[in-house]
C-alpha positions in Angstrom: -42.5 -186.5 131.4 -42.1 -184.6 128.1 -42.5 -180.9 128.2 -45.5 -179.4 126.4 -45.1 -178.3 122.7 -45.7 -174.6 122.4 -45.7 -172.5 119.3 -44.3 -169.0 119.3 -45.2 -166.7 116.4 -42.8 -163.7 116.4 -39.9 -162.0 114.7 -36.1 -162.0 115.3 -36.1 -158.2 115.9 -38.8 -158.3 118.5 -37.7 -157.6 122.1 -40.8 -159.1 123.6 -40.3 -162.3 121.6 -36.7 -162.5 122.8 -37.9 -162.1 126.4 -40.5 -164.8 126.0 -38.1 -167.2 124.4 -35.6 -166.5 127.2 -38.2 -167.5 129.8 -39.1 -170.7 127.9 -35.4 -171.6 127.5 -34.7 -171.0 131.2 -37.8 -173.1 132.1 -36.4 -175.8 129.7 -39.7 -176.0 127.8 -39.7 -177.2 124.3 -41.3 -174.9 121.7 -41.5 -174.2 118.0 -40.4 -170.8 116.8 -42.1 -169.4 113.7 -40.8 -166.1 112.3 -43.7 -164.3 110.8 -41.4 -162.1 108.7 -40.3 -165.3 106.8 -43.7 -167.2 106.9 -46.5 -165.2 105.4 -49.2 -167.8 106.3 -48.1 -167.5 109.9 -48.2 -163.8 109.7 -51.8 -164.0 108.5 -52.6 -166.3 111.4 -51.3 -163.8 113.8 -53.2 -160.9 112.2 -56.4 -163.0 112.2 -56.0 -164.1 115.8 -55.3 -160.6 117.0 -58.2 -158.9 115.2 -56.2 -157.2 112.5 -53.1 -156.5 114.5 -49.6 -158.0 114.0 -49.1 -158.5 117.7 -46.1 -160.6 118.7 -45.2 -162.7 120.4 -48.4 -164.7 119.9 -47.9 -167.9 121.9 -50.1 -171.0 121.3 -50.3 -173.6 124.0 -51.2 -177.3 123.7 -54.4 -176.7 125.7 -55.6 -174.3 122.9 -55.1 -171.1 124.8 -53.2 -168.2 123.4 -51.1 -165.5 125.1 -50.3 -162.3 123.2 -47.4 -160.1 124.4 -47.6 -161.7 127.8 -45.8 -160.2 130.8 -43.0 -162.3 132.4 -45.3 -163.2 135.3 -48.3 -164.2 133.0 -46.0 -166.5 130.9 -44.4 -168.0 134.0 -47.8 -168.6 135.6 -49.1 -170.3 132.4 -46.0 -172.6 132.3 -46.7 -173.6 135.9 -50.3 -174.4 135.1 -49.3 -176.5 132.1 -46.7 -178.5 134.1 -49.0 -179.0 137.1 
């Protein structure tokens, strides 16, 4: 079974983004990384999604749900639900 495709909007300097990517990598989940410092359309998506804030990581899941700056446990729980 192929792992779900997840999109992470973030920035290379962001500690929370690094942490989220580490969890996804350890869980062997495929994802697309979009650096909002390099992609202005993605930056506008993040700002619009977060009601005017540039909150990262903003993580979009294949079921249409979004987690913003999730804790380790919230992200791990979401991955378990997706793989159930």
